[in-house]
N, C-alpha and C positions, 0 to 999 in steps of 0.2 A: 471793150475795156473791162467790163465786169467779168467776162470769161477769163481774161488774163489774171485777174485778182484771185479768182477761184482756183486756177491752176497753181499759182504761187503758194496759196494757203495750203493746198493739198500736198505739195512737194515739201513744204517746210514743216508740216504737221508733226512728223516723227521727231524732229529736232526740238520743236517748241515743247513737246510733251515729255521729252526725255528726263528732265529734272524731276517732274512729278512722278513718273514711273520708278525712277531709281530711288527716290526717297521712300517709296513704299516697300522696296525689296529689303529683306533682312541682311544686315552686315555679316560677313564671315567671321568666325571665331578668330580672335587675334592669335597669331602664330605662337607668341610666347606663352599664352594660356594653354593652347593645345599641347605644346611641349611640356609644360608643367604637369598637365594631367597624365600624359603618357609616362613621364618620369615617375610620378606617384604610383601609377599602375604597376610599373616594373619593379617597385620596391617590395612587392609581396608575392607570395605563392597563393594558389587558389585551392581551397579545401571546402567541398560541399558540406562537411561536418564542422566547419568553423563555428557555426551556431546550431544548437539543437532545436531552434525555434523555426528557422526559415532559411531558404536558399534561393537567391535570384542572381544568376551570373551577369550582372549589369555590365561590367567592364569588358566582357569578351568581344563586344562589337567595336571597341575602340581601336582605331588604326589611323596612321598619319595621312592616309590618302583621302580621308573624308573630313568634312567640316565638323569640328567638335561640338557645334551646336546641335548636330543631328544625332549625337551619341546618346545611348540610353543613360538615364540618370542625370544628364546635363541639360540645363535650360539657360538660355541667353537673353540678354536685354534686346528687345526688338529694334531699338534705335542704334545702339552703339556696338552690339554684338558681344558685350562683356558677359562672362559666365557669372550668373547671379544665383543659380540654384544648383547644388550638387547633392544628389540623393544616392548614396552608396550603401544603404541599409541592406543587410542580408546577402551581400554579394560574395561572401566566402573569402574575404581578405584574411590572410594569415601571415604574421611576421611582425617585426618591430616597427613602431611608428616613430620616426626620427623627429627630434625636437626642432630641426631646421627643415622640415619637409617642404617639398616644392608646392604643396597645397597652399601654403601661406602666401604665395605669389598671386593668388586669385583675390585681389584686393576689393573687388566689387561684390563678393559673395554676400547674399542676404540670408540664404538658408543653407545649412550644412548638416547632413544626416549621415553619421558613420556608425549607427547602431547595429547590433547583432553581427559583429565580425570578431576576429580574434587577433588582437594586437599584442598578444603574448606578454602581458605584464608591463607594457610600456608606460612611461610617465606621461601625464597630460602636459603638453608643451605650453609654456607661458606665451608663446608666439600666437596662440589663438586670439590674443587680444589685438593683434595687428589687423584682424579681419573686422575693422571698425564698423562696417555696414551691416554686420550680422544681426538679424532679427530672430533667427531660429537656430539653435545649436543642440544637437542630440548626439551624445557620446555613450548612450546606454548599452549595457551588456556587450561590451567589446573588449573585455579583459584589460582595461586600463587599471593601473594601480598607483598607490602612493598619494601624494598631496594634490588636492585640487588647487591650482595656482591662484594666488590673489589677483593676478592680472585679468582673470575672467570678469571681475567687477568693472573693468574698464569698458566693457561692451554695453554701453549705455542705451543702445537701441534694442537690446534683447527683449523679445516678447515671450519666447519659449526657451526654457533651459531644462534639459533632461540629462542628468548624469547619475546613473544608478547602476547597481551591480547585484547579481544574485549571490555573490560571495560576500558574506557579512563583513563589513568594515574594511574591505580591501582598499577602498578609497576613503580619504579623510580630509577635513579642512585643516589648514596649517595653523600656525600660532595666532594668526588674526582670527577674530571671532565672526560668528555668523552674521551679526549685525553689520559688520564692515563689508562683507560680501554683498549684502543687499543694498548698501548705501546708494550706489549709482544705478541700480537696476530698477529704476522707477517706472519703467514701461512694462514690466513683467505681467503677462496674463497667465502663464503656465509655469510652475516650478515643481520639479520632481527630483529628489535626491535620495531615493529609496536605498537603505542599507549603507549610506555614507556616514562615517563616524563624525558627527557634528559636535557632540559633547557640549551642549550649551543649553541655557534656558531659552524659552521661546521669545524671539525678538519682537519689537513693536513696530518696526519700520518696513513691514511688507508693503508692496505696491498696492495702491487702492484699486488697481485694475485687475487684480488677481481673480481668476475664475476657478483655477485648480491649484491646490496646495497639497502636495503629496510628500510627506516626511516620515514614513514608517521606518522603524528600526534604525533610528539615527542617534540614539542615546540622548534625546532631549530629556530634560528634567525640570523640576520646579512646577509651579501651578499653571493652569490655563489662563492666560491673560484675556480679559474681556475684549481687548482691542481686536483680537483675531476674529471675534464674532461680529465685529462692526464692518467687516469687509463685505459690503453689500452686493458685490458682483459674484461672490463665491457660489460655485456649483458643486465643487468636490473638495471636501476637507478630510484628509487622512493623516492621523497622528498615532496610529497603532504601534504596538510593540516598543514602547518607550518607558520612561520612568516618571511620567507626569503624575502629580499628586493633587489631592484636594477635590473639591466638588466642581461640577460644571457651572460656570457663571449663570445666574438667573437674570430675569428681566432683560432678555435679549430680544431684539426685534429687527426687522428689515431684511432678514435672509429669505427673501421671497423666491430666490432662484436655487437655493441649496437642495441638491438632489441626493448627495451622498455624504453621510457623516459617519466616520469610522474612528473610534477612540478605543478600540479593543486592546487588551493586554497592557494596561497601565495600572496605576495605583489610585484610581479615582474612587471617590466615595460619595456618600450623601444620597439624596433622592434624585431621580431623573427630573430635571426642571420641566415645567409645563409647556414652555415655548417649543420644545422639541415635538410635542404631540400636535402642534398647530402649524407646522411647516407645510405650506401648500404644494410644494413640488417634491417633497422627500420620497425617494424610491428605495434607498438603501440606508439601513440603520444598523450599525454594528457597535455595541457597547459591551461585548463579551469579555470575560476574564478581568473583571474589576471587583469592586466591593460595594456596588450600588445596593441600596436597601429601599424598603417601602413598596408601594404598589405601582403597577403600570397604569397610567391613565388611559382614557379612551382617546383614540386617534380621531382627529377632526376630518381628515381627508382620506380618500381611498386610492392613494397613489403608490402604496408600498409594494415592492417586489421582493425585498430581502430584509429580514429582521432576525438578528441574533443578539440575545441578552444572556447567553449561557454563562454559567459559573459566576453568579453574583449571589446576593442575599435577598432577592426580590420575593415578594409574597403576595397572597391574595388570590382571587380567581383569575382565570385567563380572560382578558378584556374581550367583550363581545365585538368591538370594532375591529379587532385583529382577525376575527373569523368571518368578517364580511368584506374583506379586501378583494377587489376584482382582479388584480394582477399579481397577487402574492405567489411567489415560486418557492421561496425558502423561509421556513419559520422554525427557529431554534430557541427553545425556552429551557433547555436542560440545565441541571445542577443548580436549582434554586429551591425555593420553598413554596412554590405555587400549590394551591389546594383546590378542592372541589372536583366536580366531574367534567369529563370531556363530552360536551354536548354534541348532538348530531349536526349542529350548525357548522361544525368544522368541515363538513362535507360540502359546504357552500364554496369552499376554496377550489374552484374548478381548475385553476392553473397550478396548483401546488405540486411540487416535485419532492420536497424534503420536509418531513414533519418530525421534529425531535422534541418530545416532552419528557425525556428520560430524567431520572433522579430528582423527582419532586415528591409531593404528597398527594397526588391525584388518586381518586377512588372511583368506585362505581364500575360499570361495565364498559367494555370497548365498543364504541358505536359500530353497529352492523354495516353502515354505509361506507366505512373506510375502504373496504375491499372493492368498492365500485368507483373509486377515484381514478380515472383513466390515465392521469399523468403522474401519479405518485410513484416515486422510485425508492424512497427511503421512509420506512415507518419505524420510528424509535420511541418506545414507551417503557423502556426498562426501568427497574428500581422505583416502582410506585406501589400503590396498594390497590391496583385494579383487581377486580374479583369477577366471579361468575364464569361461565363457559366462554370459549372463544367462538361466539356465534356469528362472527364476521363471514360473509359470503364473498369469496374472492372470485370475481368474474373473469372470463377468458380474455377480456380486453386490457387487463391491468398490466402495468409496466414494472412492477415491484422487483427490485434487485436485493433489497435488504429489509428483513423483518427482525426486530429485536424486541422481544417481550420478556426478557430475562428479569427475574426477581420481582414477581408480582404474586397474586394469590389466585391464579387462574386454575380452574378445575375442568373436569370432563375429558374429552378426547381431543386428539390432534385433529383440527378441522380438515375434513377430506377435500374441501375446495382449494386447499393449498396446491393441489396438483395442477390448478389452472395458472399458477404463477410460473410461467415457462421461462422467465428471465431471472428467476430467483437464484442468487449466489450465496447469500448469508441468511441462515435461519437459526435464531437462538430463542428457544422456549424453556431454557434452563431455570432451575430454582423456582418452580411453581408447584402446583398440586395436581398435575395432569395424571389421569388414571386410564391407561390404555395399554395395548400391546404394541410391539415395535412397528412403527409405520413404514414398512419396507417399500410401500408405494412411493415414498418420497424419493427413492432412488431413480425414479423415472424422470425427475426434473433434470434437464440436460446440462444446466449450468451450475447446479448446486455444488458449492466448494467448501462451505463450512456448515456443519450441522451440530448443534449442541442441544441435547435433551437432558442434561445432567440434573440431578437432584429433583426428581419427580417421583411419581408412584407407578411408573411404567413397569410392566411385568411380562412373564412368559418367555418362550424361546425366540431366538432369531432363526427363523426357518431357513433351511438350505434351499436357496432359490435356484431354479433352472433358467431364469431369465438372465441373459447376458447384458453387460453394460449398465447394470444398476450401480449408482454412485460412482460412475466412471471418472468424474472430475473432482471427487471429494479429496480434500487435503487435510481437513481437521474434522474428526468425528469424536464426540464426547457423549458417552452414554452412562457416565459414572453415577454412582449413588442412586441406583434404581433397584428394581427387583427382578431383573432379567435372569433367566435360568437356562439350563440345558447346555449342550456342547457348543463350542465355537465352530460354526460351519466354514468349511474350506471356501465355498463359493462367495461368502461374505467378503473375505479378504481378496479373493481372486479378481473381483470386479473393480478394485481400487486402482484403476489404470494410471491415474495421475501420480500416485505414490510410487509407481514403478520407474519413475524418472528421477534421477539425481540432478537437481537444479543448482548445485553449489557453485558452478562455474559461470553462472550468468553474469554478464558485464554490468548490468544496471539493476538496482533494487526496484522491485515491483510489489505492489500490495494487493491483497485479495479484496474484492468488493469495495473499491475505493473511488466511487464516482465523484465525490466532493472532498478531495484530499485536504483542502485547507479549512473546511467548515464543519465537517462531521467526523467525530472521533468514533470509528467503528470498533469499539472495544470488545474484547473477548476474555472471559475468565478461564484460566487453565490451572491445573494443579501440578506443582513440581516440588520435590523435597517435602511433600506433605503439606505445603502451603498453597493457598490460592493466590494466583498472580494475574493481574489485569494487564493484558496486552493492548496498548492504545491502537495499534494497527498490526495486521498480520501479513508478514512477508509471504510471497508465493512459495518460497523455498522452505517455509516452516510447516512441516507436516506432522500431525499428531494423531495418535489413536489412544483414547482413554476409555477403557471398559471396566475400570476399577469399582470396587464396592458394589458388586452384584452377587449373583449366585451361580455363575457359570461353573461348569465342571468339565471333565474329560481332559484331553490332551491339548497341548499348544500346537496348533497347526504349523508345520514346517514351512508352509507357503508364505508365512510372514516374512521370511528371508528374501522374498522377491520384491518387497516394498522398499527398495534401496534408497528412496528419498526420505524415509522416516527420520524425524529428529527426536521424537519422544514416543515411547511405548509404555503404557501403564495398564497392567492387568492385575494389579494387586487386590487383596482382600476378596478373593473368590474361592472356589473349591477345585482349582485346576490341579491335575496330577501328571504323571509321566515324567519326562525329562525336558531339559532346556534344549531346543533344537540347535544343532551345530550350524544350521543355515543362517542363524542370526549374525554370523560373522560377516555376511554380505551387506549388512546395514552400515555402510562405511561412514555415514554422516550422523549416526545416532548419537545424541547428546545425553539422553536420559532413558534409563531402563529400570522399571519398577515391577518386579514379579513377587513382591513380598506377600506374606500371609496367605499362602496357598498350600498345596500338598505335593509340591514338585520334588522329585527325588533324583537320584543319580548324581553324576559329577558335573561341575561347571565346565562346559566345553573350553578346552585350552585355546581354541580359535578366537574366542571373544577378546583375547588380549590384543588382537590386531585392530580393535575399534579405537582409533586415536582421538576421536572427538568426544568419547564418552566421559562426561563430567559428573553424572549422577548415576549411581548404581545401588539398588536396594533389592537384595535377595533374601532378606531376613525372614525368619519364621516359616521355613519350609522343611523338607527332609533331605537336604543336600548332603553329600558326603564326598570324601576324597580331598585332593589338594586344590587350593585356590590358585588360579593362574597367576603367573608373575610377568612383570614387564609393562612398560608404557603406562596407560591409565590405571591399571590394576594396582600399581604401586602407590597410588594416591588415595585409595579408599580406606576408610577406617573400620573399626569393629562393627559399627552400626549397620554396615552393608551386609553383614553375614550372621549377625546374632540370631539365636534360635534355631541353628542348624548343628545338632550335636555331632554329626559325622564329618564336619568340615575341619580341615587342618591347613596349616601354613599361615604365613604373615597376611594380615596383621594379628591373627588369632594367636593364642599362647601355645596351641598344640603344634608340634613339629610335623613336617611331612616325611622326615627320614631322608635317607640318601646323603649326598654331599652337603654338609652344613645344614641339614634339615631342609634343603631346597630340592624339589624334584627337577630332574633334567628336563630342559625345555624340549618340547616335542613339536615338530613342524606339522602343519595341516596334512601333508602327504603321508607322514609317518603315522598320524592319527588314523587316517583312512585305512592304511595298511593294517594297523592294529585292529581296527574295527572289522576288517575283512577276515583277519586271522581268527578273531573271536567268533565271528559268524561261522567259519569253517569248523572250529572246534565244537561249537554248539551243534552243528549239523551231524558231525561224526558221533557225538555223544548220543544224539537221538537215534542214529542208525544202530549203534551197539546196544542201546537199551531195547530197541525193537527186536533185534536179532536174539538177544538173551531171552526175552519174554516168549518169542516164537519158538525157540528151541525147547524151553520147558514145557510149553503147551503141546508141542508136537510129540515129544517123547511120552508124555502122559497118554495121548491118544493112541500111540502105537502100543503102549503097554496094555491098554484096555482091549485093543483089537486082538492082540496076541493071546490074551487070556480068554477069548471067546471063540465062537464058531466062525468069526471073520478072518481066522488065521490063514486059510487057503487063499482068500481074496487078497489079503495083504501080501502074501508071498508072490502072487502073480503080479501085483503092482510093483513090487520091488524089482522083479526080473525085467519088467517093461521099462522102468526108469533107468535101470542099469544099461539096457540096450541103447536107450536114447543118449545117455551120457557118453558111452563109448563111441557111438557114431559121431557125435559133435566134436569129440576130442580128436578123432582121426582127420576131420576137416581142417583143423588148425595145426 
C-alpha cells in the first residue's frame, strides 16, 4: 500500500509543483508595450554623432521576435512583466519627439532616461505627467527647447529630475514660478536644471530630502536664503553663474554631509563665514568671481580636493592648513591681494595638479622644490613680486604642461633644467629681468607650443642651427623688447613646422595648452596696434611671431612666406633692411603685419593686396618707395600705416602715383614675375656690356704697348694664329 502511495506521489509531483515553478518564471513583456517601444524606435533615425559626449546603440537589438524584457535598456517588473525602466541615454536618437509619443503608453515606468540624444529642438510634452509612477526622469542634453511644462510638477513620486542643456537658456520655466514647480515634488533627492532660464529668487520650499541641488546659470537673483543651508541632507550645492547678491548667511550648522559648495560668478560679498572652514566632508569649494574680502581662515579638516577663490578681494597670507591638505588636486588663489612668501610647505601637496597663485602680492623666491612635484601640471605664479633667480630644479619625472611666471622680478638665466619638462606646452617668462642669451635648447621640447620671453634683458644673436625640428610645434613665439641682435637665420623660421599648416578650416575650436578649460585661464599678453592685449585663451589656429623692439639686422628671410598659418607678424623697431619679400603674399590668413621702424626699402609688393584677412598694417618709418598697392584690405588703411616713407605715393597719401587718375594700373602676380624676369635680364645684359667695354679698353692698351716694343714679332705671330683658328671654325658652321 505504501508503495502505491509513493508511485502516485511521484506521478503527480510535476502537476503539484507546476504553480510554484510558474510563479517563479518572469512574465513576458505585454504585447502592447513591446509594440509601443518599437513604434517609438521607428520614429527616429540613428546618428552616432547625435551627442558629442557618448554613443551606445541600445535600440539596435530591439525586434518583434524577442521578448522586450530582454532588450537592451529595457527592464521589466519580475512579477507582472510591465516595463518599469527605460534607459535610452546616449543611443544616438535623432529626430522630433512627438507630444503624443507612444512612450507615454508605458504607464508603469519608474525610471526614464533620454539624456544625450538629439531631439532636434522638440518641445517637452506635457504628457510626461501621465507617467505617474516615475521616480527618475532625465531629459538632459537632448536638444529639447522651449518651456518646461507645469505638468511636470504632477509627478509627485519623483526623486530625481534632470533637465539641463549646454545651450544657455534654450529651456525655460513658463509663467508659473519656480516655487510652484517644486510644490508637489516633495520626494526629490536630486534636482538639476543647469542653464534653464528660471528667472526667479531662490524659493524656500525645496524638498527636505535633497542631497543634490544644481542650479547654475539659471538667472537666479536676490539674496541667499538661510533656509537653503538648513537642508541637512545636502551633499552638493551649486548655484554658480547667477545674479545672487549679499553675503553668505552666517551661523549655519548641520551640513555634515556637504561635499561640494559652488557659488562662483555671482555678486556675493562680505567675509567668508567661519562655518565653511569647519565642514567635515567638504571636498570642493568654489567661491571664485565674487567680491569676498578679508582673510581665509584655517581649515579644520583635511578633506579638500578642489579650492578656487580667484578674482575676489581676499588678503593676508596663504593659510597653512591649505598647504597641508592630503588630497588637494586644484588650488586657485589668483587675482586677489594675498601677500607674503610661498613657503616650501607648498610641496607637501603631493597630489596637486594645478597651482595658480597669479596676480597677487606674493614676494620672495620661488621654492626650489616646486620642480619636484611629480603630479603638478600647471604652475601659475604670474604678476607677483617674486624675485631672485629661478633656482627651481625640474626633475625628469615632472608632468608640467604649463609654466607661467610672467610679470615678476626674476633675474639670472633661463633654468637649464626646463629641458626635463618633456610635456611642456606653454612657457611664459616674459616681463622679468632675465639676463641670458637665446635658449635655443628649448626647441628640443617636443610639445612646446607657446614661448614668451618678451621684455627681459636677453641678448646676442639667434644662431643658425643645423639641428632639425627645433620648435617644430611652436605656434606663438614672442621675443619682443629684448636685446637680441644679428641676422634673422633662415633655419629659425624653417623649423616652425606647425606654422606651415593653415588651420582656418577646422570644424571645432580648440585651445592651446588647455587642460583645465573651466578652471584655469591660460592668459597670454600679445602686442597688436602698439597696445598690449591679454588673450584669455589661445586658439590653436592663432599663430604669432613677435620679434619687435630688438636689434636684429640684415634682410627679411623670404622663407617666412612658407608659414601660411601665421595670423600676426611683428618685426618692428629693429634694423632690418632690404625689401619686403613678395613671398608674404602666401600668408593668406595674416591679420596683422608690422614692419615699422626699420630700414626696409624698395616697393611694397603688389601681391600683398591679395591678403584679404589683413586688418592691421604698419609699414611706417622705413625707406619704402613707389606706389601703394590698391584693392581689398589696402583700401582700408590710413596714413599712419605709411608715414615716414618719403618715397611712397598713392592713396591714402597726398602724393599721386601718376597714370590714369593718379592710380597705377593693377598688375597681376604673373605680370609682376615677368617684369622681375625682364628686369633681371636687363641687369644681366648691362653687366655683360660693361664687362665687354672694360675688356676692350684694357685689351687695346696692352696691344698698343706690345706693338711699341720688341714684342711686335710675337704679337704678329699670335694674330696670324688666331686668324687661322677663327677661319677654321667659320668653315665648320
